[in-house]
N, CA and C atoms as a LAMMPS dump frame, in Angstrom:
ITEM: TIMESTEP
0
ITEM: NUMBER OF ATOMS
615
ITEM: BOX BOUNDS ff ff ff
-5.0000000000000000e+02 5.0000000000000000e+02
-5.0000000000000000e+02 5.0000000000000000e+02
-5.0000000000000000e+02 5.0000000000000000e+02
ITEM: ATOMS id mol type element x y z
1 1 1 N 26.99 357.961 -281.818
2 1 2 C 28.218 358.66 -282.133
3 1 3 C 27.891 359.957 -282.867
4 2 1 N 28.72 360.967 -282.699
5 2 2 C 28.533 362.186 -283.466
6 2 3 C 29.898 362.723 -283.859
7 3 1 N 29.936 363.362 -285.027
8 3 2 C 31.206 363.889 -285.517
9 3 3 C 31.612 365.09 -284.692
10 4 1 N 32.893 365.21 -284.417
11 4 2 C 33.404 366.327 -283.638
12 4 3 C 34.363 367.143 -284.48
13 5 1 N 34.319 368.454 -284.359
14 5 2 C 35.259 369.326 -285.034
15 5 3 C 36.473 369.464 -284.128
16 6 1 N 37.521 368.699 -284.427
17 6 2 C 38.674 368.688 -283.54
18 6 3 C 39.798 369.523 -284.124
19 7 1 N 40.525 370.236 -283.27
20 7 2 C 41.654 371.03 -283.714
21 7 3 C 42.861 370.166 -284.02
22 8 1 N 42.935 369.014 -283.394
23 8 2 C 44.109 368.179 -283.599
24 8 3 C 43.661 366.812 -284.102
25 9 1 N 43.654 365.818 -283.265
26 9 2 C 43.157 364.507 -283.655
27 9 3 C 42.616 363.811 -282.427
28 10 1 N 41.858 362.792 -282.669
29 10 2 C 41.285 362.037 -281.565
30 10 3 C 41.255 360.574 -281.932
31 11 1 N 41.338 359.753 -280.943
32 11 2 C 41.257 358.315 -281.144
33 11 3 C 40.202 357.778 -280.193
34 12 1 N 39.249 357.066 -280.734
35 12 2 C 38.164 356.55 -279.911
36 12 3 C 37.884 355.109 -280.273
37 13 1 N 37.375 354.364 -279.314
38 13 2 C 36.932 352.999 -279.563
39 13 3 C 35.472 352.908 -279.173
40 14 1 N 34.658 352.412 -280.085
41 14 2 C 33.242 352.256 -279.833
42 14 3 C 32.883 350.782 -279.909
43 15 1 N 32.009 350.347 -279.044
44 15 2 C 31.464 349.001 -279.142
45 15 3 C 29.964 349.12 -279.001
46 16 1 N 29.259 348.781 -280.059
47 16 2 C 27.811 348.838 -279.989
48 16 3 C 27.242 347.727 -280.858
49 17 1 N 26.355 346.939 -280.254
50 17 2 C 25.696 345.842 -280.943
51 17 3 C 26.692 344.849 -281.533
52 18 1 N 27.862 344.692 -280.945
53 18 2 C 28.768 343.648 -281.395
54 18 3 C 30.178 344.087 -281.709
55 19 1 N 30.396 344.735 -282.881
56 19 2 C 31.785 345.022 -283.296
57 19 3 C 32.549 345.898 -282.301
58 20 1 N 33.82 345.584 -282.122
59 20 2 C 34.708 346.366 -281.265
60 20 3 C 35.738 346.987 -282.192
61 21 1 N 35.639 348.296 -282.415
62 21 2 C 36.394 348.918 -283.498
63 21 3 C 37.005 350.232 -283.041
64 22 1 N 38.229 350.488 -283.439
65 22 2 C 38.886 351.746 -283.112
66 22 3 C 38.779 352.73 -284.257
67 23 1 N 38.732 354.008 -283.927
68 23 2 C 38.636 355.063 -284.93
69 23 3 C 39.651 356.147 -284.616
70 24 1 N 40.434 356.536 -285.616
71 24 2 C 41.372 357.647 -285.486
72 24 3 C 41.004 358.675 -286.535
73 25 1 N 40.83 359.919 -286.111
74 25 2 C 40.521 360.957 -287.088
75 25 3 C 41.209 362.247 -286.684
76 26 1 N 41.51 363.089 -287.664
77 26 2 C 42.193 364.348 -287.373
78 26 3 C 42.337 365.188 -288.634
79 27 1 N 42.829 366.384 -288.492
80 27 2 C 43.037 367.262 -289.634
81 27 3 C 44.203 366.748 -290.471
82 28 1 N 44.015 366.763 -291.79
83 28 2 C 45.005 366.193 -292.698
84 28 3 C 46.395 366.797 -292.5
85 29 1 N 46.468 368.13 -292.325
86 29 2 C 47.776 368.772 -292.174
87 29 3 C 48.501 368.284 -290.925
88 30 1 N 47.77 368.121 -289.852
89 30 2 C 48.385 367.636 -288.62
90 30 3 C 48.85 366.189 -288.782
91 31 1 N 48.004 365.366 -289.408
92 31 2 C 48.363 363.964 -289.585
93 31 3 C 49.613 363.819 -290.457
94 32 1 N 49.754 364.706 -291.456
95 32 2 C 50.933 364.652 -292.325
96 32 3 C 52.212 364.988 -291.567
97 33 1 N 52.111 365.841 -290.563
98 33 2 C 53.295 366.279 -289.817
99 33 3 C 53.73 365.303 -288.734
100 34 1 N 52.872 364.333 -288.426
101 34 2 C 53.214 363.355 -287.395
102 34 3 C 53.884 362.138 -288.022
103 35 1 N 54.784 361.515 -287.266
104 35 2 C 55.474 360.321 -287.742
105 35 3 C 55.155 359.162 -286.793
106 36 1 N 54.127 358.408 -287.11
107 36 2 C 53.747 357.308 -286.217
108 36 3 C 54.78 356.191 -286.229
109 37 1 N 54.875 355.489 -285.113
110 37 2 C 55.731 354.31 -285.045
111 37 3 C 55.059 353.222 -285.871
112 38 1 N 55.782 352.681 -286.847
113 38 2 C 55.161 351.73 -287.769
114 38 3 C 56.216 350.769 -288.302
115 39 1 N 55.739 349.726 -288.962
116 39 2 C 56.66 348.795 -289.6
117 39 3 C 57.188 349.418 -290.89
118 40 1 N 58.4 349.03 -291.31
119 40 2 C 59.062 349.665 -292.452
120 40 3 C 58.291 349.543 -293.77
121 41 1 N 57.669 348.391 -294.073
122 41 2 C 56.985 348.287 -295.362
123 41 3 C 55.809 349.237 -295.526
124 42 1 N 55.277 349.746 -294.442
125 42 2 C 54.131 350.657 -294.513
126 42 3 C 54.608 352.018 -295.018
127 43 1 N 53.865 352.614 -295.949
128 43 2 C 54.287 353.891 -296.52
129 43 3 C 54.16 355.017 -295.5
130 44 1 N 54.739 356.182 -295.854
131 44 2 C 54.651 357.359 -294.989
132 44 3 C 53.411 358.199 -295.29
133 45 1 N 52.613 357.767 -296.234
134 45 2 C 51.425 358.527 -296.623
135 45 3 C 50.268 358.255 -295.672
136 46 1 N 49.504 359.304 -295.405
137 46 2 C 48.315 359.162 -294.566
138 46 3 C 47.131 358.819 -295.467
139 47 1 N 46.263 357.887 -295.124
140 47 2 C 46.129 357.253 -293.808
141 47 3 C 46.879 355.928 -293.659
142 48 1 N 47.542 355.457 -294.739
143 48 2 C 48.126 354.115 -294.664
144 48 3 C 49.194 353.991 -293.591
145 49 1 N 49.89 355.115 -293.265
146 49 2 C 50.925 355.029 -292.233
147 49 3 C 50.331 354.764 -290.852
148 50 1 N 49.035 355.005 -290.695
149 50 2 C 48.37 354.77 -289.418
150 50 3 C 47.689 353.399 -289.37
151 51 1 N 47.696 352.689 -290.502
152 51 2 C 46.928 351.453 -290.612
153 51 3 C 47.83 350.311 -291.083
154 52 1 N 48.66 349.833 -290.212
155 52 2 C 49.584 348.76 -290.582
156 52 3 C 48.841 347.452 -290.777
157 53 1 N 49.127 346.786 -291.877
158 53 2 C 48.553 345.458 -292.096
159 53 3 C 47.151 345.503 -292.673
160 54 1 N 46.583 344.325 -292.799
161 54 2 C 45.242 344.193 -293.364
162 54 3 C 44.206 344.771 -292.399
163 55 1 N 43.279 345.544 -292.934
164 55 2 C 42.235 346.126 -292.105
165 55 3 C 41.288 345.029 -291.597
166 56 1 N 40.602 345.345 -290.522
167 56 2 C 39.661 344.408 -289.915
168 56 3 C 38.331 344.502 -290.665
169 57 1 N 38.286 343.856 -291.823
170 57 2 C 37.119 343.994 -292.7
171 57 3 C 35.841 343.467 -292.055
172 58 1 N 35.977 342.432 -291.22
173 58 2 C 34.778 341.883 -290.589
174 58 3 C 34.115 342.907 -289.675
175 59 1 N 34.946 343.608 -288.884
176 59 2 C 34.384 344.622 -287.987
177 59 3 C 33.875 345.827 -288.762
178 60 1 N 34.569 346.188 -289.837
179 60 2 C 34.104 347.303 -290.661
180 60 3 C 32.721 346.997 -291.227
181 61 1 N 32.544 345.772 -291.721
182 61 2 C 31.227 345.363 -292.229
183 61 3 C 30.2 345.346 -291.106
184 62 1 N 30.638 344.922 -289.91
185 62 2 C 29.73 344.889 -288.764
186 62 3 C 29.278 346.274 -288.348
187 63 1 N 30.216 347.244 -288.391
188 63 2 C 29.861 348.625 -288.052
189 63 3 C 28.811 349.155 -289.02
190 64 1 N 29.006 348.896 -290.313
191 64 2 C 28.02 349.353 -291.304
192 64 3 C 26.656 348.71 -291.045
193 65 1 N 26.683 347.409 -290.721
194 65 2 C 25.419 346.73 -290.436
195 65 3 C 24.722 347.337 -289.221
196 66 1 N 25.513 347.73 -288.215
197 66 2 C 24.936 348.359 -287.023
198 66 3 C 24.293 349.698 -287.362
199 67 1 N 24.976 350.487 -288.176
200 67 2 C 24.423 351.791 -288.568
201 67 3 C 23.156 351.59 -289.4
202 68 1 N 23.166 350.591 -290.299
203 68 2 C 21.963 350.282 -291.075
204 68 3 C 20.812 349.885 -290.148
205 69 1 N 21.153 349.137 -289.109
206 69 2 C 20.134 348.709 -288.142
207 69 3 C 19.551 349.911 -287.417
208 70 1 N 20.431 350.825 -286.983
209 70 2 C 19.955 352.06 -286.355
210 70 3 C 18.993 352.794 -287.269
211 71 1 N 19.385 352.908 -288.544
212 71 2 C 18.542 353.629 -289.501
213 71 3 C 17.178 352.966 -289.627
214 72 1 N 17.168 351.634 -289.698
215 72 2 C 15.892 350.924 -289.806
216 72 3 C 15.021 351.169 -288.581
217 73 1 N 15.616 351.112 -287.388
218 73 2 C 14.861 351.393 -286.166
219 73 3 C 14.263 352.789 -286.208
220 74 1 N 15.084 353.744 -286.644
221 74 2 C 14.621 355.124 -286.684
222 74 3 C 13.472 355.334 -287.648
223 75 1 N 13.522 354.67 -288.801
224 75 2 C 12.438 354.824 -289.783
225 75 3 C 11.161 354.15 -289.301
226 76 1 N 11.307 353.075 -288.499
227 76 2 C 10.111 352.471 -287.904
228 76 3 C 9.503 353.408 -286.868
229 77 1 N 10.372 354.053 -286.08
230 77 2 C 9.883 354.957 -285.038
231 77 3 C 9.314 356.238 -285.63
232 78 1 N 9.899 356.685 -286.732
233 78 2 C 9.464 357.934 -287.364
234 78 3 C 9.532 357.788 -288.874
235 79 1 N 8.473 357.296 -289.507
236 79 2 C 8.472 357.104 -290.96
237 79 3 C 8.715 358.392 -291.746
238 80 1 N 8.556 359.543 -291.097
239 80 2 C 8.755 360.813 -291.787
240 80 3 C 10.232 361.196 -291.901
241 81 1 N 11.119 360.441 -291.25
242 81 2 C 12.553 360.737 -291.325
243 81 3 C 13.014 360.562 -292.77
244 82 1 N 13.543 361.623 -293.362
245 82 2 C 13.867 361.596 -294.794
246 82 3 C 15.334 361.312 -295.083
247 83 1 N 16.198 361.463 -294.093
248 83 2 C 17.615 361.211 -294.309
249 83 3 C 18.109 360.158 -293.324
250 84 1 N 19.282 359.592 -293.618
251 84 2 C 19.857 358.601 -292.708
252 84 3 C 20.113 359.229 -291.349
253 85 1 N 20.651 360.452 -291.345
254 85 2 C 20.94 361.126 -290.082
255 85 3 C 19.658 361.315 -289.266
256 86 1 N 18.6 361.766 -289.924
257 86 2 C 17.336 361.97 -289.213
258 86 3 C 16.806 360.655 -288.657
259 87 1 N 16.965 359.569 -289.413
260 87 2 C 16.495 358.269 -288.954
261 87 3 C 17.297 357.788 -287.743
262 88 1 N 18.614 357.993 -287.783
263 88 2 C 19.456 357.565 -286.661
264 88 3 C 19.136 358.377 -285.407
265 89 1 N 18.932 359.678 -285.575
266 89 2 C 18.551 360.503 -284.424
267 89 3 C 17.206 360.058 -283.862
268 90 1 N 16.285 359.704 -284.76
269 90 2 C 14.978 359.209 -284.326
270 90 3 C 15.129 357.899 -283.558
271 91 1 N 16.034 357.036 -284.026
272 91 2 C 16.277 355.776 -283.33
273 91 3 C 16.802 356.021 -281.925
274 92 1 N 17.755 356.933 -281.806
275 92 2 C 18.323 357.225 -280.487
276 92 3 C 17.257 357.785 -279.541
277 93 1 N 16.393 358.618 -280.059
278 93 2 C 15.327 359.185 -279.225
279 93 3 C 14.383 358.079 -278.74
280 94 1 N 14.006 357.179 -279.646
281 94 2 C 13.104 356.087 -279.276
282 94 3 C 13.773 355.132 -278.287
283 95 1 N 15.045 354.823 -278.534
284 95 2 C 15.79 353.941 -277.639
285 95 3 C 15.883 354.559 -276.245
286 96 1 N 16.21 355.853 -276.213
287 96 2 C 16.362 356.533 -274.924
288 96 3 C 15.061 356.489 -274.117
289 97 1 N 13.936 356.746 -274.76
290 97 2 C 12.654 356.745 -274.061
291 97 3 C 12.331 355.36 -273.499
292 98 1 N 12.555 354.344 -274.314
293 98 2 C 12.242 352.976 -273.878
294 98 3 C 13.165 352.543 -272.742
295 99 1 N 14.454 352.798 -272.89
296 99 2 C 15.397 352.401 -271.846
297 99 3 C 15.16 353.185 -270.555
298 100 1 N 14.733 354.428 -270.68
299 100 2 C 14.448 355.24 -269.491
300 100 3 C 13.289 354.629 -268.695
301 101 1 N 12.24 354.194 -269.385
302 101 2 C 11.097 353.584 -268.699
303 101 3 C 11.514 352.288 -267.998
304 102 1 N 12.311 351.484 -268.693
305 102 2 C 12.775 350.241 -268.073
306 102 3 C 13.681 350.53 -266.884
307 103 1 N 14.545 351.541 -267.016
308 103 2 C 15.455 351.886 -265.921
309 103 3 C 14.681 352.329 -264.688
310 104 1 N 13.635 353.117 -264.881
311 104 2 C 12.826 353.569 -263.752
312 104 3 C 12.221 352.381 -263.015
313 105 1 N 11.698 351.429 -263.787
314 105 2 C 11.083 350.241 -263.175
315 105 3 C 12.137 349.377 -262.497
316 106 1 N 13.279 349.21 -263.145
317 106 2 C 14.343 348.378 -262.598
318 106 3 C 14.869 348.954 -261.288
319 107 1 N 15.156 350.241 -261.27
320 107 2 C 15.724 350.849 -260.066
321 107 3 C 14.732 350.795 -258.909
322 108 1 N 13.468 351.089 -259.179
323 108 2 C 12.454 351.014 -258.116
324 108 3 C 12.381 349.6 -257.556
325 109 1 N 12.44 348.611 -258.441
326 109 2 C 12.377 347.233 -257.99
327 109 3 C 13.617 346.798 -257.236
328 110 1 N 14.786 347.225 -257.707
329 110 2 C 16.025 346.866 -257.024
330 110 3 C 16.066 347.451 -255.621
331 111 1 N 15.688 348.705 -255.491
332 111 2 C 15.761 349.369 -254.194
333 111 3 C 14.791 348.777 -253.181
334 112 1 N 13.799 348.032 -253.67
335 112 2 C 12.826 347.41 -252.76
336 112 3 C 13.296 346.054 -252.255
337 113 1 N 14.422 345.548 -252.761
338 113 2 C 14.931 344.243 -252.331
339 113 3 C 15.756 344.422 -251.06
340 114 1 N 15.409 343.749 -249.973
341 114 2 C 16.147 343.897 -248.704
342 114 3 C 17.623 343.522 -248.861
343 115 1 N 18.483 344.349 -248.299
344 115 2 C 19.912 344.065 -248.313
345 115 3 C 20.625 344.433 -249.594
346 116 1 N 19.902 344.977 -250.569
347 116 2 C 20.527 345.321 -251.851
348 116 3 C 21.103 346.73 -251.808
349 117 1 N 22.329 346.888 -252.298
350 117 2 C 22.959 348.194 -252.446
351 117 3 C 23.164 348.47 -253.923
352 118 1 N 22.568 349.533 -254.405
353 118 2 C 22.708 349.956 -255.795
354 118 3 C 23.774 351.038 -255.869
355 119 1 N 24.749 350.864 -256.745
356 119 2 C 25.81 351.853 -256.926
357 119 3 C 25.46 352.754 -258.104
358 120 1 N 25.728 354.035 -257.944
359 120 2 C 25.423 354.969 -259.021
360 120 3 C 24.149 355.751 -258.747
361 121 1 N 23.7 356.45 -259.755
362 121 2 C 22.55 357.353 -259.624
363 121 3 C 21.261 356.559 -259.405
364 122 1 N 20.53 356.921 -258.353
365 122 2 C 19.239 356.278 -258.085
366 122 3 C 18.109 357.295 -257.947
367 123 1 N 18.437 358.568 -258.02
368 123 2 C 17.445 359.64 -257.914
369 123 3 C 16.787 359.841 -259.277
370 124 1 N 15.462 359.606 -259.385
371 124 2 C 14.78 359.756 -260.677
372 124 3 C 14.987 361.123 -261.324
373 125 1 N 15.228 362.147 -260.535
374 125 2 C 15.441 363.479 -261.098
375 125 3 C 16.763 363.577 -261.851
376 126 1 N 17.643 362.578 -261.664
377 126 2 C 18.954 362.605 -262.317
378 126 3 C 19.128 361.472 -263.317
379 127 1 N 18.028 360.83 -263.712
380 127 2 C 18.142 359.688 -264.623
381 127 3 C 18.676 360.08 -265.996
382 128 1 N 18.592 361.359 -266.341
383 128 2 C 19.168 361.798 -267.617
384 128 3 C 20.678 361.599 -267.622
385 129 1 N 21.265 361.476 -266.441
386 129 2 C 22.721 361.363 -266.329
387 129 3 C 23.205 359.931 -266.152
388 130 1 N 22.32 358.952 -266.4
389 130 2 C 22.744 357.563 -266.256
390 130 3 C 22.211 356.742 -267.419
391 131 1 N 22.797 355.564 -267.589
392 131 2 C 22.313 354.649 -268.615
393 131 3 C 21.607 353.475 -267.931
394 132 1 N 21.086 352.562 -268.741
395 132 2 C 20.297 351.453 -268.199
396 132 3 C 21.175 350.25 -267.862
397 133 1 N 22.301 350.507 -267.215
398 133 2 C 23.186 349.459 -266.711
399 133 3 C 23.317 349.656 -265.204
400 134 1 N 23.194 348.58 -264.436
401 134 2 C 23.126 348.694 -262.985
402 134 3 C 24.123 347.738 -262.34
403 135 1 N 24.836 348.227 -261.338
404 135 2 C 25.71 347.349 -260.554
405 135 3 C 25.22 347.349 -259.112
406 136 1 N 25.136 346.137 -258.564
407 136 2 C 24.573 345.984 -257.221
408 136 3 C 25.373 344.949 -256.442
409 137 1 N 25.181 345 -255.138
410 137 2 C 25.614 343.939 -254.231
411 137 3 C 24.434 343.663 -253.308
412 138 1 N 24.289 342.408 -252.913
413 138 2 C 23.223 342.034 -251.997
414 138 3 C 23.835 341.318 -250.808
415 139 1 N 23.56 341.81 -249.636
416 139 2 C 24.13 341.242 -248.412
417 139 3 C 23.849 339.749 -248.325
418 140 1 N 24.903 338.981 -248.009
419 140 2 C 24.745 337.543 -247.843
420 140 3 C 24.852 336.744 -249.123
421 141 1 N 25.099 337.406 -250.246
422 141 2 C 25.175 336.728 -251.536
423 141 3 C 26.331 337.32 -252.337
424 142 1 N 27.186 336.466 -252.885
425 142 2 C 28.275 336.969 -253.721
426 142 3 C 27.744 337.277 -255.117
427 143 1 N 28.404 338.199 -255.827
428 143 2 C 27.998 338.467 -257.21
429 143 3 C 28.021 337.22 -258.089
430 144 1 N 28.999 336.355 -257.892
431 144 2 C 29.073 335.125 -258.681
432 144 3 C 27.866 334.23 -258.41
433 145 1 N 27.494 334.114 -257.152
434 145 2 C 26.324 333.304 -256.8
435 145 3 C 25.073 333.864 -257.462
436 146 1 N 24.91 335.171 -257.389
437 146 2 C 23.726 335.797 -257.974
438 146 3 C 23.69 335.613 -259.484
439 147 1 N 24.841 335.846 -260.141
440 147 2 C 24.894 335.705 -261.603
441 147 3 C 24.62 334.263 -262.023
442 148 1 N 25.154 333.312 -261.26
443 148 2 C 24.949 331.9 -261.575
444 148 3 C 23.476 331.525 -261.452
445 149 1 N 22.849 331.95 -260.356
446 149 2 C 21.442 331.597 -260.146
447 149 3 C 20.522 332.318 -261.127
448 150 1 N 20.872 333.545 -261.499
449 150 2 C 20.082 334.23 -262.527
450 150 3 C 20.248 333.526 -263.87
451 151 1 N 21.475 333.064 -264.155
452 151 2 C 21.714 332.34 -265.394
453 151 3 C 20.889 331.068 -265.487
454 152 1 N 20.751 330.38 -264.369
455 152 2 C 19.93 329.167 -264.337
456 152 3 C 18.472 329.472 -264.639
457 153 1 N 18.086 330.723 -264.439
458 153 2 C 16.703 331.135 -264.694
459 153 3 C 16.563 331.845 -266.033
460 154 1 N 17.627 331.837 -266.829
461 154 2 C 17.536 332.395 -268.18
462 154 3 C 17.939 333.843 -268.324
463 155 1 N 18.601 334.413 -267.307
464 155 2 C 19.032 335.807 -267.366
465 155 3 C 20.555 335.872 -267.43
466 156 1 N 21.088 336.569 -268.424
467 156 2 C 22.525 336.707 -268.548
468 156 3 C 22.974 337.991 -267.871
469 157 1 N 23.703 337.854 -266.777
470 157 2 C 24.302 339.004 -266.09
471 157 3 C 25.783 338.706 -265.924
472 158 1 N 26.512 339.623 -265.32
473 158 2 C 27.969 339.474 -265.227
474 158 3 C 28.404 339.829 -263.818
475 159 1 N 29.359 339.053 -263.298
476 159 2 C 29.916 339.387 -261.99
477 159 3 C 31.377 339.757 -262.153
478 160 1 N 31.893 340.557 -261.225
479 160 2 C 33.312 340.914 -261.279
480 160 3 C 33.535 342.406 -261.265
481 161 1 N 34.608 342.842 -261.973
482 161 2 C 34.947 344.267 -261.952
483 161 3 C 34.82 344.939 -263.318
484 162 1 N 34.572 344.152 -264.396
485 162 2 C 34.347 344.72 -265.734
486 162 3 C 35.492 345.628 -266.171
487 163 1 N 36.699 345.255 -265.784
488 163 2 C 37.934 345.993 -266.088
489 163 3 C 38.066 347.288 -265.283
490 164 1 N 37.088 347.613 -264.451
491 164 2 C 37.164 348.828 -263.621
492 164 3 C 37.793 348.473 -262.281
493 165 1 N 39.009 347.936 -262.347
494 165 2 C 39.668 347.43 -261.149
495 165 3 C 39.922 348.522 -260.114
496 166 1 N 40.329 349.707 -260.585
497 166 2 C 40.579 350.804 -259.641
498 166 3 C 39.321 351.144 -258.853
499 167 1 N 38.181 351.12 -259.534
500 167 2 C 36.923 351.457 -258.868
501 167 3 C 36.563 350.41 -257.818
502 168 1 N 36.644 349.132 -258.194
503 168 2 C 36.267 348.102 -257.22
504 168 3 C 37.224 348.077 -256.033
505 169 1 N 38.488 348.426 -256.268
506 169 2 C 39.433 348.503 -255.158
507 169 3 C 39.12 349.691 -254.263
508 170 1 N 38.817 350.838 -254.876
509 170 2 C 38.491 352.037 -254.087
510 170 3 C 37.231 351.835 -253.255
511 171 1 N 36.262 351.105 -253.796
512 171 2 C 35.012 350.843 -253.074
513 171 3 C 35.124 349.621 -252.166
514 172 1 N 36.311 348.996 -252.161
515 172 2 C 36.61 347.859 -251.294
516 172 3 C 35.676 346.677 -251.54
517 173 1 N 35.367 346.426 -252.811
518 173 2 C 34.539 345.266 -253.134
519 173 3 C 35.281 344.255 -254.011
520 174 1 N 36.492 344.589 -254.449
521 174 2 C 37.236 343.668 -255.303
522 174 3 C 37.48 342.34 -254.582
523 175 1 N 37.86 342.402 -253.33
524 175 2 C 38.13 341.181 -252.561
525 175 3 C 36.852 340.404 -252.272
526 176 1 N 35.71 341.04 -252.5
527 176 2 C 34.419 340.4 -252.227
528 176 3 C 33.732 339.928 -253.505
529 177 1 N 34.465 339.97 -254.621
530 177 2 C 33.894 339.487 -255.876
531 177 3 C 33.338 340.566 -256.778
532 178 1 N 33.563 341.831 -256.407
533 178 2 C 33.102 342.922 -257.273
534 178 3 C 31.61 343.149 -257.169
535 179 1 N 30.976 343.295 -258.324
536 179 2 C 29.546 343.62 -258.39
537 179 3 C 28.803 342.581 -259.228
538 180 1 N 27.495 342.596 -259.105
539 180 2 C 26.612 341.97 -260.082
540 180 3 C 26.194 343.074 -261.04
541 181 1 N 26.411 342.862 -262.335
542 181 2 C 26.021 343.88 -263.319
543 181 3 C 24.82 343.399 -264.114
544 182 1 N 23.819 344.268 -264.201
545 182 2 C 22.605 343.99 -264.965
546 182 3 C 22.501 345.065 -266.039
547 183 1 N 22.493 344.659 -267.286
548 183 2 C 22.429 345.632 -268.374
549 183 3 C 21.172 345.46 -269.201
550 184 1 N 20.502 346.569 -269.469
551 184 2 C 19.318 346.556 -270.328
552 184 3 C 19.651 347.24 -271.651
553 185 1 N 19.005 346.807 -272.706
554 185 2 C 19.139 347.44 -274.015
555 185 3 C 17.75 347.621 -274.61
556 186 1 N 17.684 348.306 -275.73
557 186 2 C 16.378 348.663 -276.29
558 186 3 C 15.552 347.457 -276.704
559 187 1 N 16.191 346.315 -276.921
560 187 2 C 15.435 345.128 -277.318
561 187 3 C 14.885 344.359 -276.116
562 188 1 N 15.209 344.796 -274.905
563 188 2 C 14.583 344.198 -273.729
564 188 3 C 13.183 344.767 -273.546
565 189 1 N 12.392 344.078 -272.724
566 189 2 C 10.998 344.477 -272.52
567 189 3 C 10.728 344.724 -271.044
568 190 1 N 9.638 345.417 -270.786
569 190 2 C 9.219 345.65 -269.403
570 190 3 C 8.905 344.326 -268.718
571 191 1 N 8.354 343.375 -269.468
572 191 2 C 8.033 342.066 -268.898
573 191 3 C 9.306 341.356 -268.448
574 192 1 N 10.383 341.509 -269.207
575 192 2 C 11.662 340.899 -268.813
576 192 3 C 12.205 341.55 -267.544
577 193 1 N 12.029 342.861 -267.425
578 193 2 C 12.449 343.547 -266.198
579 193 3 C 11.689 342.987 -265.004
580 194 1 N 10.393 342.818 -265.152
581 194 2 C 9.578 342.276 -264.065
582 194 3 C 10.02 340.868 -263.699
583 195 1 N 10.301 340.034 -264.711
584 195 2 C 10.72 338.652 -264.426
585 195 3 C 12.082 338.612 -263.747
586 196 1 N 13 339.488 -264.158
587 196 2 C 14.318 339.511 -263.524
588 196 3 C 14.213 339.941 -262.062
589 197 1 N 13.424 340.959 -261.798
590 197 2 C 13.236 341.408 -260.422
591 197 3 C 12.607 340.301 -259.569
592 198 1 N 11.65 339.598 -260.143
593 198 2 C 11.013 338.495 -259.418
594 198 3 C 12.03 337.388 -259.129
595 199 1 N 12.914 337.119 -260.099
596 199 2 C 13.939 336.096 -259.914
597 199 3 C 14.902 336.486 -258.818
598 200 1 N 15.305 337.757 -258.795
599 200 2 C 16.205 338.228 -257.736
600 200 3 C 15.556 338.106 -256.365
601 201 1 N 14.298 338.485 -256.284
602 201 2 C 13.585 338.389 -255
603 201 3 C 13.511 336.936 -254.532
604 202 1 N 13.282 336.034 -255.473
605 202 2 C 13.229 334.603 -255.14
606 202 3 C 14.592 334.111 -254.654
607 203 1 N 15.656 334.525 -255.317
608 203 2 C 17.012 334.075 -254.97
609 203 3 C 17.418 334.506 -253.572
610 204 1 N 17.112 335.772 -253.263
611 204 2 C 17.566 336.294 -251.962
612 204 3 C 16.584 335.958 -250.852
613 205 1 N 15.442 335.426 -251.204
614 205 2 C 14.469 334.994 -250.197
615 205 3 C 13.786 336.149 -249.544
């Protein structure tokens, strides 16, 4: 995440490493001039007028823990990082490099599986424009079947539309069970990528 200089206000929801949390931010003068729909007991003062009821303290604590975790990763990757911001940037750089290597191996392996269709960017020259999450379909196998058999082998994947219903309908795969989604994160290893690819090859024969 990075702070943005906004002329008005913005509302964003981030989910990373667990907590699912919404964020609203904006210029104080603009926020004072707006009248949000709220329950009567809530005051008209900002920010309380935007925050009806008890705050989600568990998620707030979780967000802080996630940021602390990022900082720790960054200081391990670059002990010379002297500030929290520098450590977090270092963490993102290290995460990006590791996930990029895994993505390259994963995509090469997926494309070598007969009957597999990979959706999204597959050109290595454009990997800067994609993340390490992959959606595929394999001829003769439903996404549910693939996810179930991978689960039996110790791999957690997801089948379906992942709330992107318009996309699966436009691509005409919703009626066919959507996609198999494979997601990698920085705590995954190259060895796990190799084992998952081997499992997929075994499943599809």
